[in-house]
PDBQT receptor file of N, H, CA, C and O in Angstrom, charges set to zero:
ATOM      1  N   MET A   1      -2.261 -11.297  10.328  1.00  0.00    +0.000 N 
ATOM      2  CA  MET A   1      -2.017  -9.861  10.134  1.00  0.00    +0.000 C 
ATOM      3  C   MET A   1      -2.292  -9.441   8.625  1.00  0.00    +0.000 C 
ATOM      4  O   MET A   1      -1.901 -10.124   7.678  1.00  0.00    +0.000 OA
ATOM      5  N   VAL A   2      -2.985  -8.284   8.493  1.00  0.00    +0.000 N 
ATOM      6  H   VAL A   2      -3.303  -7.729   9.263  1.00  0.00    +0.000 HD
ATOM      7  CA  VAL A   2      -3.292  -7.774   7.178  1.00  0.00    +0.000 C 
ATOM      8  C   VAL A   2      -2.182  -6.743   6.826  1.00  0.00    +0.000 C 
ATOM      9  O   VAL A   2      -1.702  -5.927   7.612  1.00  0.00    +0.000 OA
ATOM     10  N   SER A   3      -1.857  -6.909   5.541  1.00  0.00    +0.000 N 
ATOM     11  H   SER A   3      -2.247  -7.572   4.902  1.00  0.00    +0.000 HD
ATOM     12  CA  SER A   3      -0.760  -6.008   5.014  1.00  0.00    +0.000 C 
ATOM     13  C   SER A   3      -1.446  -4.618   4.629  1.00  0.00    +0.000 C 
ATOM     14  O   SER A   3      -2.646  -4.481   4.391  1.00  0.00    +0.000 OA
ATOM     15  N   SER A   4      -0.487  -3.620   4.609  1.00  0.00    +0.000 N 
ATOM     16  H   SER A   4       0.488  -3.732   4.803  1.00  0.00    +0.000 HD
ATOM     17  CA  SER A   4      -0.978  -2.352   4.183  1.00  0.00    +0.000 C 
ATOM     18  C   SER A   4      -1.619  -2.392   2.752  1.00  0.00    +0.000 C 
ATOM     19  O   SER A   4      -2.628  -1.728   2.513  1.00  0.00    +0.000 OA
ATOM     20  N   GLN A   5      -1.082  -3.098   1.904  1.00  0.00    +0.000 N 
ATOM     21  H   GLN A   5      -0.262  -3.637   2.099  1.00  0.00    +0.000 HD
ATOM     22  CA  GLN A   5      -1.556  -3.168   0.597  1.00  0.00    +0.000 C 
ATOM     23  C   GLN A   5      -3.032  -3.750   0.570  1.00  0.00    +0.000 C 
ATOM     24  O   GLN A   5      -3.904  -3.289  -0.167  1.00  0.00    +0.000 OA
ATOM     25  N   GLN A   6      -3.223  -4.779   1.421  1.00  0.00    +0.000 N 
ATOM     26  H   GLN A   6      -2.515  -5.154   2.020  1.00  0.00    +0.000 HD
ATOM     27  CA  GLN A   6      -4.446  -5.357   1.457  1.00  0.00    +0.000 C 
ATOM     28  C   GLN A   6      -5.485  -4.390   2.008  1.00  0.00    +0.000 C 
ATOM     29  O   GLN A   6      -6.620  -4.345   1.534  1.00  0.00    +0.000 OA
ATOM     30  N   LYS A   7      -5.083  -3.614   3.015  1.00  0.00    +0.000 N 
ATOM     31  H   LYS A   7      -4.160  -3.651   3.400  1.00  0.00    +0.000 HD
ATOM     32  CA  LYS A   7      -5.960  -2.583   3.554  1.00  0.00    +0.000 C 
ATOM     33  C   LYS A   7      -6.344  -1.516   2.554  1.00  0.00    +0.000 C 
ATOM     34  O   LYS A   7      -7.484  -1.057   2.501  1.00  0.00    +0.000 OA
ATOM     35  N   GLN A   8      -5.323  -1.123   1.736  1.00  0.00    +0.000 N 
ATOM     36  H   GLN A   8      -4.396  -1.496   1.779  1.00  0.00    +0.000 HD
ATOM     37  CA  GLN A   8      -5.618  -0.185   0.734  1.00  0.00    +0.000 C 
ATOM     38  C   GLN A   8      -6.488  -0.619  -0.384  1.00  0.00    +0.000 C 
ATOM     39  O   GLN A   8      -7.160   0.201  -1.010  1.00  0.00    +0.000 OA
ATOM     40  N   ALA A   9      -6.495  -1.917  -0.658  1.00  0.00    +0.000 N 
ATOM     41  H   ALA A   9      -5.949  -2.583  -0.150  1.00  0.00    +0.000 HD
ATOM     42  CA  ALA A   9      -7.397  -2.586  -1.705  1.00  0.00    +0.000 C 
ATOM     43  C   ALA A   9      -8.729  -2.573  -1.091  1.00  0.00    +0.000 C 
ATOM     44  O   ALA A   9      -9.671  -2.285  -1.829  1.00  0.00    +0.000 OA
ATOM     45  N   ALA A  10      -8.975  -2.861   0.251  1.00  0.00    +0.000 N 
ATOM     46  H   ALA A  10      -8.209  -3.095   0.850  1.00  0.00    +0.000 HD
ATOM     47  CA  ALA A  10     -10.226  -2.892   0.795  1.00  0.00    +0.000 C 
ATOM     48  C   ALA A  10     -10.782  -1.393   0.946  1.00  0.00    +0.000 C 
ATOM     49  O   ALA A  10     -11.985  -1.154   0.850  1.00  0.00    +0.000 OA
ATOM     50  N   VAL A  11      -9.878  -0.459   1.176  1.00  0.00    +0.000 N 
ATOM     51  H   VAL A  11      -8.901  -0.653   1.254  1.00  0.00    +0.000 HD
ATOM     52  CA  VAL A  11     -10.352   0.991   1.163  1.00  0.00    +0.000 C 
ATOM     53  C   VAL A  11     -10.871   1.355  -0.137  1.00  0.00    +0.000 C 
ATOM     54  O   VAL A  11     -11.922   1.986  -0.249  1.00  0.00    +0.000 OA
ATOM     55  N   GLY A  12     -10.100   0.941  -1.231  1.00  0.00    +0.000 N 
ATOM     56  H   GLY A  12      -9.246   0.428  -1.140  1.00  0.00    +0.000 HD
ATOM     57  CA  GLY A  12     -10.611   1.259  -2.661  1.00  0.00    +0.000 C 
ATOM     58  C   GLY A  12     -12.047   0.764  -2.874  1.00  0.00    +0.000 C 
ATOM     59  O   GLY A  12     -12.951   1.492  -3.285  1.00  0.00    +0.000 OA
ATOM     60  N   ASP A  13     -12.189  -0.581  -2.548  1.00  0.00    +0.000 N 
ATOM     61  H   ASP A  13     -11.455  -1.172  -2.213  1.00  0.00    +0.000 HD
ATOM     62  CA  ASP A  13     -13.554  -1.195  -2.695  1.00  0.00    +0.000 C 
ATOM     63  C   ASP A  13     -14.629  -0.451  -1.905  1.00  0.00    +0.000 C 
ATOM     64  O   ASP A  13     -15.691  -0.201  -2.476  1.00  0.00    +0.000 OA
ATOM     65  N   LEU A  14     -14.451  -0.104  -0.724  1.00  0.00    +0.000 N 
ATOM     66  H   LEU A  14     -13.589  -0.308  -0.261  1.00  0.00    +0.000 HD
ATOM     67  CA  LEU A  14     -15.366   0.648   0.166  1.00  0.00    +0.000 C 
ATOM     68  C   LEU A  14     -15.644   1.931  -0.351  1.00  0.00    +0.000 C 
ATOM     69  O   LEU A  14     -16.802   2.344  -0.289  1.00  0.00    +0.000 OA
ATOM     70  N   ILE A  15     -14.703   2.663  -0.881  1.00  0.00    +0.000 N 
ATOM     71  H   ILE A  15     -13.763   2.327  -0.931  1.00  0.00    +0.000 HD
ATOM     72  CA  ILE A  15     -14.857   3.961  -1.264  1.00  0.00    +0.000 C 
ATOM     73  C   ILE A  15     -15.752   3.976  -2.558  1.00  0.00    +0.000 C 
ATOM     74  O   ILE A  15     -16.579   4.860  -2.783  1.00  0.00    +0.000 OA
ATOM     75  N   GLY A  16     -15.495   2.876  -3.408  1.00  0.00    +0.000 N 
ATOM     76  H   GLY A  16     -14.824   2.158  -3.225  1.00  0.00    +0.000 HD
ATOM     77  CA  GLY A  16     -16.234   2.666  -4.549  1.00  0.00    +0.000 C 
ATOM     78  C   GLY A  16     -17.727   2.324  -4.411  1.00  0.00    +0.000 C 
ATOM     79  O   GLY A  16     -18.520   2.303  -5.352  1.00  0.00    +0.000 OA
ATOM     80  N   GLN A  17     -18.031   2.044  -3.055  1.00  0.00    +0.000 N 
ATOM     81  H   GLN A  17     -17.387   2.061  -2.291  1.00  0.00    +0.000 HD
ATOM     82  CA  GLN A  17     -19.387   1.653  -2.724  1.00  0.00    +0.000 C 
ATOM     83  C   GLN A  17     -20.109   3.054  -2.109  1.00  0.00    +0.000 C 
ATOM     84  O   GLN A  17     -21.270   3.038  -1.701  1.00  0.00    +0.000 OA
ATOM     85  N   GLY A  18     -19.380   4.100  -2.100  1.00  0.00    +0.000 N 
ATOM     86  H   GLY A  18     -18.437   4.113  -2.432  1.00  0.00    +0.000 HD
ATOM     87  CA  GLY A  18     -19.808   5.328  -1.750  1.00  0.00    +0.000 C 
ATOM     88  C   GLY A  18     -19.576   5.862  -0.239  1.00  0.00    +0.000 C 
ATOM     89  O   GLY A  18     -20.156   6.841   0.229  1.00  0.00    +0.000 OA
ATOM     90  N   LEU A  19     -18.748   5.157   0.364  1.00  0.00    +0.000 N 
ATOM     91  H   LEU A  19     -18.277   4.362  -0.016  1.00  0.00    +0.000 HD
ATOM     92  CA  LEU A  19     -18.287   5.562   1.747  1.00  0.00    +0.000 C 
ATOM     93  C   LEU A  19     -17.274   6.618   1.608  1.00  0.00    +0.000 C 
ATOM     94  O   LEU A  19     -16.649   6.708   0.551  1.00  0.00    +0.000 OA
ATOM     95  N   SER A  20     -17.051   7.447   2.611  1.00  0.00    +0.000 N 
ATOM     96  H   SER A  20     -17.559   7.374   3.470  1.00  0.00    +0.000 HD
ATOM     97  CA  SER A  20     -16.053   8.523   2.637  1.00  0.00    +0.000 C 
ATOM     98  C   SER A  20     -14.707   7.973   2.966  1.00  0.00    +0.000 C 
ATOM     99  O   SER A  20     -14.638   6.983   3.695  1.00  0.00    +0.000 OA
ATOM    100  N   LYS A  21     -13.632   8.534   2.489  1.00  0.00    +0.000 N 
ATOM    101  H   LYS A  21     -13.688   9.338   1.897  1.00  0.00    +0.000 HD
ATOM    102  CA  LYS A  21     -12.232   8.025   2.723  1.00  0.00    +0.000 C 
ATOM    103  C   LYS A  21     -11.940   8.114   4.230  1.00  0.00    +0.000 C 
ATOM    104  O   LYS A  21     -11.264   7.215   4.730  1.00  0.00    +0.000 OA
ATOM    105  N   ARG A  22     -12.350   9.026   4.922  1.00  0.00    +0.000 N 
ATOM    106  H   ARG A  22     -12.899   9.756   4.515  1.00  0.00    +0.000 HD
ATOM    107  CA  ARG A  22     -12.137   9.173   6.355  1.00  0.00    +0.000 C 
ATOM    108  C   ARG A  22     -12.753   8.059   7.117  1.00  0.00    +0.000 C 
ATOM    109  O   ARG A  22     -12.155   7.492   8.032  1.00  0.00    +0.000 OA
ATOM    110  N   LYS A  23     -14.039   7.727   6.706  1.00  0.00    +0.000 N 
ATOM    111  H   LYS A  23     -14.525   8.188   5.963  1.00  0.00    +0.000 HD
ATOM    112  CA  LYS A  23     -14.867   6.759   7.528  1.00  0.00    +0.000 C 
ATOM    113  C   LYS A  23     -14.133   5.283   7.152  1.00  0.00    +0.000 C 
ATOM    114  O   LYS A  23     -13.883   4.453   8.026  1.00  0.00    +0.000 OA
ATOM    115  N   VAL A  24     -13.849   5.094   5.832  1.00  0.00    +0.000 N 
ATOM    116  H   VAL A  24     -14.053   5.768   5.122  1.00  0.00    +0.000 HD
ATOM    117  CA  VAL A  24     -13.337   3.905   5.466  1.00  0.00    +0.000 C 
ATOM    118  C   VAL A  24     -12.054   3.563   6.085  1.00  0.00    +0.000 C 
ATOM    119  O   VAL A  24     -11.804   2.423   6.478  1.00  0.00    +0.000 OA
ATOM    120  N   CYS A  25     -11.164   4.637   6.181  1.00  0.00    +0.000 N 
ATOM    121  H   CYS A  25     -11.367   5.563   5.862  1.00  0.00    +0.000 HD
ATOM    122  CA  CYS A  25      -9.791   4.394   6.793  1.00  0.00    +0.000 C 
ATOM    123  C   CYS A  25      -9.963   4.126   8.211  1.00  0.00    +0.000 C 
ATOM    124  O   CYS A  25      -9.181   3.318   8.713  1.00  0.00    +0.000 OA
ATOM    125  N   GLU A  26     -10.958   4.729   9.032  1.00  0.00    +0.000 N 
ATOM    126  H   GLU A  26     -11.593   5.385   8.624  1.00  0.00    +0.000 HD
ATOM    127  CA  GLU A  26     -11.108   4.367  10.366  1.00  0.00    +0.000 C 
ATOM    128  C   GLU A  26     -11.618   2.965  10.508  1.00  0.00    +0.000 C 
ATOM    129  O   GLU A  26     -11.228   2.243  11.425  1.00  0.00    +0.000 OA
ATOM    130  N   LEU A  27     -12.475   2.578   9.621  1.00  0.00    +0.000 N 
ATOM    131  H   LEU A  27     -12.792   3.165   8.876  1.00  0.00    +0.000 HD
ATOM    132  CA  LEU A  27     -13.024   1.144   9.763  1.00  0.00    +0.000 C 
ATOM    133  C   LEU A  27     -11.903   0.050   9.500  1.00  0.00    +0.000 C 
ATOM    134  O   LEU A  27     -11.891  -1.005  10.135  1.00  0.00    +0.000 OA
ATOM    135  N   VAL A  28     -10.946   0.367   8.512  1.00  0.00    +0.000 N 
ATOM    136  H   VAL A  28     -10.956   1.224   7.996  1.00  0.00    +0.000 HD
ATOM    137  CA  VAL A  28      -9.949  -0.618   8.277  1.00  0.00    +0.000 C 
ATOM    138  C   VAL A  28      -8.709  -0.382   9.055  1.00  0.00    +0.000 C 
ATOM    139  O   VAL A  28      -7.756  -1.151   8.931  1.00  0.00    +0.000 OA
ATOM    140  N   GLN A  29      -8.669   0.665   9.870  1.00  0.00    +0.000 N 
ATOM    141  H   GLN A  29      -9.444   1.290   9.971  1.00  0.00    +0.000 HD
ATOM    142  CA  GLN A  29      -7.467   1.122  10.689  1.00  0.00    +0.000 C 
ATOM    143  C   GLN A  29      -6.340   1.374   9.892  1.00  0.00    +0.000 C 
ATOM    144  O   GLN A  29      -5.259   0.832  10.123  1.00  0.00    +0.000 OA
ATOM    145  N   LEU A  30      -6.544   2.255   8.860  1.00  0.00    +0.000 N 
ATOM    146  H   LEU A  30      -7.422   2.695   8.672  1.00  0.00    +0.000 HD
ATOM    147  CA  LEU A  30      -5.372   2.753   8.042  1.00  0.00    +0.000 C 
ATOM    148  C   LEU A  30      -5.384   4.241   7.955  1.00  0.00    +0.000 C 
ATOM    149  O   LEU A  30      -6.344   4.892   7.543  1.00  0.00    +0.000 OA
ATOM    150  N   GLU A  31      -4.295   4.718   8.355  1.00  0.00    +0.000 N 
ATOM    151  H   GLU A  31      -3.515   4.189   8.690  1.00  0.00    +0.000 HD
ATOM    152  CA  GLU A  31      -4.121   6.154   8.268  1.00  0.00    +0.000 C 
ATOM    153  C   GLU A  31      -4.210   6.780   6.743  1.00  0.00    +0.000 C 
ATOM    154  O   GLU A  31      -3.625   6.262   5.791  1.00  0.00    +0.000 OA
ATOM    155  N   ARG A  32      -4.937   7.839   6.656  1.00  0.00    +0.000 N 
ATOM    156  H   ARG A  32      -5.411   8.260   7.429  1.00  0.00    +0.000 HD
ATOM    157  CA  ARG A  32      -5.320   8.432   5.442  1.00  0.00    +0.000 C 
ATOM    158  C   ARG A  32      -3.979   8.773   4.644  1.00  0.00    +0.000 C 
ATOM    159  O   ARG A  32      -3.932   8.726   3.415  1.00  0.00    +0.000 OA
ATOM    160  N   LYS A  33      -2.953   9.100   5.406  1.00  0.00    +0.000 N 
ATOM    161  H   LYS A  33      -2.991   9.138   6.404  1.00  0.00    +0.000 HD
ATOM    162  CA  LYS A  33      -1.696   9.515   4.601  1.00  0.00    +0.000 C 
ATOM    163  C   LYS A  33      -1.147   8.359   3.977  1.00  0.00    +0.000 C 
ATOM    164  O   LYS A  33      -0.347   8.520   3.055  1.00  0.00    +0.000 OA
ATOM    165  N   GLU A  34      -1.502   7.086   4.392  1.00  0.00    +0.000 N 
ATOM    166  H   GLU A  34      -2.152   6.956   5.141  1.00  0.00    +0.000 HD
ATOM    167  CA  GLU A  34      -0.908   5.858   3.770  1.00  0.00    +0.000 C 
ATOM    168  C   GLU A  34      -1.567   5.655   2.373  1.00  0.00    +0.000 C 
ATOM    169  O   GLU A  34      -1.013   4.927   1.550  1.00  0.00    +0.000 OA
ATOM    170  N   LEU A  35      -2.781   6.309   2.084  1.00  0.00    +0.000 N 
ATOM    171  H   LEU A  35      -3.231   6.900   2.753  1.00  0.00    +0.000 HD
ATOM    172  CA  LEU A  35      -3.502   6.181   0.885  1.00  0.00    +0.000 C 
ATOM    173  C   LEU A  35      -2.696   6.918  -0.247  1.00  0.00    +0.000 C 
ATOM    174  O   LEU A  35      -2.762   6.525  -1.411  1.00  0.00    +0.000 OA
ATOM    175  N   TYR A  36      -1.953   7.971   0.120  1.00  0.00    +0.000 N 
ATOM    176  H   TYR A  36      -1.900   8.289   1.067  1.00  0.00    +0.000 HD
ATOM    177  CA  TYR A  36      -1.281   8.814  -0.785  1.00  0.00    +0.000 C 
ATOM    178  C   TYR A  36       0.098   8.554  -0.893  1.00  0.00    +0.000 C 
ATOM    179  O   TYR A  36       0.783   9.192  -1.693  1.00  0.00    +0.000 OA
ATOM    180  N   TYR A  37       0.641   7.559  -0.065  1.00  0.00    +0.000 N 
ATOM    181  H   TYR A  37       0.085   7.041   0.585  1.00  0.00    +0.000 HD
ATOM    182  CA  TYR A  37       2.130   7.409  -0.037  1.00  0.00    +0.000 C 
ATOM    183  C   TYR A  37       2.652   6.769  -1.396  1.00  0.00    +0.000 C 
ATOM    184  O   TYR A  37       2.114   5.789  -1.912  1.00  0.00    +0.000 OA
ATOM    185  N   GLU A  38       3.589   7.329  -1.839  1.00  0.00    +0.000 N 
ATOM    186  H   GLU A  38       4.026   8.125  -1.420  1.00  0.00    +0.000 HD
ATOM    187  CA  GLU A  38       4.383   6.868  -3.107  1.00  0.00    +0.000 C 
ATOM    188  C   GLU A  38       5.810   6.570  -2.767  1.00  0.00    +0.000 C 
ATOM    189  O   GLU A  38       6.432   7.382  -2.083  1.00  0.00    +0.000 OA
ATOM    190  N   SER A  39       6.352   5.521  -3.170  1.00  0.00    +0.000 N 
ATOM    191  H   SER A  39       5.847   4.861  -3.726  1.00  0.00    +0.000 HD
ATOM    192  CA  SER A  39       7.777   5.162  -2.862  1.00  0.00    +0.000 C 
ATOM    193  C   SER A  39       8.671   6.136  -3.617  1.00  0.00    +0.000 C 
ATOM    194  O   SER A  39       8.354   6.501  -4.750  1.00  0.00    +0.000 OA
ATOM    195  N   LYS A  40       9.759   6.560  -3.031  1.00  0.00    +0.000 N 
ATOM    196  H   LYS A  40      10.016   6.264  -2.111  1.00  0.00    +0.000 HD
ATOM    197  CA  LYS A  40      10.637   7.570  -3.622  1.00  0.00    +0.000 C 
ATOM    198  C   LYS A  40      11.950   6.935  -3.899  1.00  0.00    +0.000 C 
ATOM    199  O   LYS A  40      12.979   7.605  -3.816  1.00  0.00    +0.000 OA
ATOM    200  N   LEU A  41      11.972   5.590  -4.245  1.00  0.00    +0.000 N 
ATOM    201  H   LEU A  41      11.136   5.045  -4.312  1.00  0.00    +0.000 HD
ATOM    202  CA  LEU A  41      13.234   4.955  -4.622  1.00  0.00    +0.000 C 
ATOM    203  C   LEU A  41      13.636   5.358  -6.008  1.00  0.00    +0.000 C 
ATOM    204  O   LEU A  41      12.832   5.382  -6.940  1.00  0.00    +0.000 OA
ATOM    205  N   SER A  42      14.838   5.659  -6.114  1.00  0.00    +0.000 N 
ATOM    206  H   SER A  42      15.491   5.639  -5.357  1.00  0.00    +0.000 HD
ATOM    207  CA  SER A  42      15.450   5.957  -7.562  1.00  0.00    +0.000 C 
ATOM    208  C   SER A  42      15.501   4.745  -8.355  1.00  0.00    +0.000 C 
ATOM    209  O   SER A  42      15.369   3.666  -7.777  1.00  0.00    +0.000 OA
ATOM    210  N   GLU A  43      15.675   4.790  -9.598  1.00  0.00    +0.000 N 
ATOM    211  H   GLU A  43      15.782   5.666 -10.067  1.00  0.00    +0.000 HD
ATOM    212  CA  GLU A  43      15.632   3.695 -10.555  1.00  0.00    +0.000 C 
ATOM    213  C   GLU A  43      16.908   2.694 -10.150  1.00  0.00    +0.000 C 
ATOM    214  O   GLU A  43      16.803   1.471 -10.246  1.00  0.00    +0.000 OA
ATOM    215  N   GLU A  44      18.005   3.289  -9.734  1.00  0.00    +0.000 N 
ATOM    216  H   GLU A  44      18.091   4.283  -9.656  1.00  0.00    +0.000 HD
ATOM    217  CA  GLU A  44      19.174   2.538  -9.276  1.00  0.00    +0.000 C 
ATOM    218  C   GLU A  44      18.770   1.566  -8.140  1.00  0.00    +0.000 C 
ATOM    219  O   GLU A  44      19.047   0.367  -8.101  1.00  0.00    +0.000 OA
ATOM    220  N   ASN A  45      18.028   2.318  -7.167  1.00  0.00    +0.000 N 
ATOM    221  H   ASN A  45      17.803   3.292  -7.199  1.00  0.00    +0.000 HD
ATOM    222  CA  ASN A  45      17.673   1.469  -5.962  1.00  0.00    +0.000 C 
ATOM    223  C   ASN A  45      16.658   0.533  -6.192  1.00  0.00    +0.000 C 
ATOM    224  O   ASN A  45      16.610  -0.467  -5.475  1.00  0.00    +0.000 OA
ATOM    225  N   GLN A  46      15.734   0.728  -7.198  1.00  0.00    +0.000 N 
ATOM    226  H   GLN A  46      15.772   1.540  -7.780  1.00  0.00    +0.000 HD
ATOM    227  CA  GLN A  46      14.715  -0.181  -7.515  1.00  0.00    +0.000 C 
ATOM    228  C   GLN A  46      15.292  -1.400  -8.095  1.00  0.00    +0.000 C 
ATOM    229  O   GLN A  46      14.880  -2.514  -7.773  1.00  0.00    +0.000 OA
ATOM    230  N   GLN A  47      16.322  -1.197  -9.021  1.00  0.00    +0.000 N 
ATOM    231  H   GLN A  47      16.657  -0.292  -9.282  1.00  0.00    +0.000 HD
ATOM    232  CA  GLN A  47      16.982  -2.362  -9.649  1.00  0.00    +0.000 C 
ATOM    233  C   GLN A  47      17.790  -3.202  -8.533  1.00  0.00    +0.000 C 
ATOM    234  O   GLN A  47      17.875  -4.429  -8.578  1.00  0.00    +0.000 OA
ATOM    235  N   THR A  48      18.312  -2.492  -7.637  1.00  0.00    +0.000 N 
ATOM    236  H   THR A  48      18.243  -1.495  -7.601  1.00  0.00    +0.000 HD
ATOM    237  CA  THR A  48      19.183  -3.178  -6.552  1.00  0.00    +0.000 C 
ATOM    238  C   THR A  48      18.161  -3.893  -5.783  1.00  0.00    +0.000 C 
ATOM    239  O   THR A  48      18.445  -5.021  -5.381  1.00  0.00    +0.000 OA
ATOM    240  N   THR A  49      17.037  -3.405  -5.529  1.00  0.00    +0.000 N 
ATOM    241  H   THR A  49      16.807  -2.488  -5.855  1.00  0.00    +0.000 HD
ATOM    242  CA  THR A  49      16.111  -4.102  -4.666  1.00  0.00    +0.000 C 
ATOM    243  C   THR A  49      15.574  -5.321  -5.382  1.00  0.00    +0.000 C 
ATOM    244  O   THR A  49      15.380  -6.376  -4.779  1.00  0.00    +0.000 OA
ATOM    245  N   VAL A  50      15.343  -5.174  -6.630  1.00  0.00    +0.000 N 
ATOM    246  H   VAL A  50      15.501  -4.316  -7.120  1.00  0.00    +0.000 HD
ATOM    247  CA  VAL A  50      14.807  -6.398  -7.417  1.00  0.00    +0.000 C 
ATOM    248  C   VAL A  50      15.890  -7.408  -7.410  1.00  0.00    +0.000 C 
ATOM    249  O   VAL A  50      15.611  -8.579  -7.154  1.00  0.00    +0.000 OA
ATOM    250  N   TYR A  51      17.125  -7.037  -7.676  1.00  0.00    +0.000 N 
ATOM    251  H   TYR A  51      17.351  -6.085  -7.884  1.00  0.00    +0.000 HD
ATOM    252  CA  TYR A  51      18.265  -8.011  -7.701  1.00  0.00    +0.000 C 
ATOM    253  C   TYR A  51      18.347  -8.743  -6.355  1.00  0.00    +0.000 C 
ATOM    254  O   TYR A  51      18.445  -9.970  -6.317  1.00  0.00    +0.000 OA
ATOM    255  N   LEU A  52      18.306  -7.968  -5.229  1.00  0.00    +0.000 N 
ATOM    256  H   LEU A  52      18.227  -6.971  -5.260  1.00  0.00    +0.000 HD
ATOM    257  CA  LEU A  52      18.523  -8.597  -3.905  1.00  0.00    +0.000 C 
ATOM    258  C   LEU A  52      17.329  -9.642  -3.600  1.00  0.00    +0.000 C 
ATOM    259  O   LEU A  52      17.523 -10.742  -3.081  1.00  0.00    +0.000 OA
ATOM    260  N   LYS A  53      16.039  -9.134  -4.003  1.00  0.00    +0.000 N 
ATOM    261  H   LYS A  53      15.881  -8.241  -4.424  1.00  0.00    +0.000 HD
ATOM    262  CA  LYS A  53      14.976 -10.177  -3.819  1.00  0.00    +0.000 C 
ATOM    263  C   LYS A  53      15.159 -11.475  -4.604  1.00  0.00    +0.000 C 
ATOM    264  O   LYS A  53      14.927 -12.600  -4.162  1.00  0.00    +0.000 OA
ATOM    265  N   GLU A  54      15.622 -11.163  -5.871  1.00  0.00    +0.000 N 
ATOM    266  H   GLU A  54      15.811 -10.249  -6.230  1.00  0.00    +0.000 HD
ATOM    267  CA  GLU A  54      15.810 -12.452  -6.750  1.00  0.00    +0.000 C 
ATOM    268  C   GLU A  54      16.779 -13.406  -6.018  1.00  0.00    +0.000 C 
ATOM    269  O   GLU A  54      16.558 -14.613  -5.920  1.00  0.00    +0.000 OA
ATOM    270  N   ILE A  55      17.864 -12.792  -5.510  1.00  0.00    +0.000 N 
ATOM    271  H   ILE A  55      18.044 -11.812  -5.589  1.00  0.00    +0.000 HD
ATOM    272  CA  ILE A  55      19.022 -13.580  -4.887  1.00  0.00    +0.000 C 
ATOM    273  C   ILE A  55      18.451 -14.267  -3.659  1.00  0.00    +0.000 C 
ATOM    274  O   ILE A  55      18.798 -15.418  -3.397  1.00  0.00    +0.000 OA
ATOM    275  N   ALA A  56      17.580 -13.598  -2.889  1.00  0.00    +0.000 N 
ATOM    276  H   ALA A  56      17.298 -12.663  -3.102  1.00  0.00    +0.000 HD
ATOM    277  CA  ALA A  56      17.068 -14.099  -1.604  1.00  0.00    +0.000 C 
ATOM    278  C   ALA A  56      16.111 -15.313  -1.863  1.00  0.00    +0.000 C 
ATOM    279  O   ALA A  56      16.067 -16.270  -1.090  1.00  0.00    +0.000 OA
ATOM    280  N   TYR A  57      15.422 -15.228  -2.884  1.00  0.00    +0.000 N 
ATOM    281  H   TYR A  57      15.457 -14.451  -3.511  1.00  0.00    +0.000 HD
ATOM    282  CA  TYR A  57      14.416 -16.361  -3.190  1.00  0.00    +0.000 C 
ATOM    283  C   TYR A  57      14.972 -17.505  -4.012  1.00  0.00    +0.000 C 
ATOM    284  O   TYR A  57      14.191 -18.350  -4.450  1.00  0.00    +0.000 OA
ATOM    285  N   GLN A  58      16.290 -17.589  -4.252  1.00  0.00    +0.000 N 
ATOM    286  H   GLN A  58      16.925 -16.904  -3.896  1.00  0.00    +0.000 HD
ATOM    287  CA  GLN A  58      16.900 -18.733  -4.932  1.00  0.00    +0.000 C 
ATOM    288  C   GLN A  58      17.175 -19.890  -4.001  1.00  0.00    +0.000 C 
ATOM    289  O   GLN A  58      17.687 -20.922  -4.433  1.00  0.00    +0.000 OA
TER     290      GLN A  58
């Protein structure tokens, strides 16, 4: 299974080769809105997330 981040990287590469965003997103099966998504986590939530990930990987 390919992650959304991997798909976004592929989209960036293909757009750099001159293909349109619409066509590239169709090819890699990624919705165009996912290209523009930005996480809206607050600073406190980001710190908590990092802390929990650190604990989980110990």
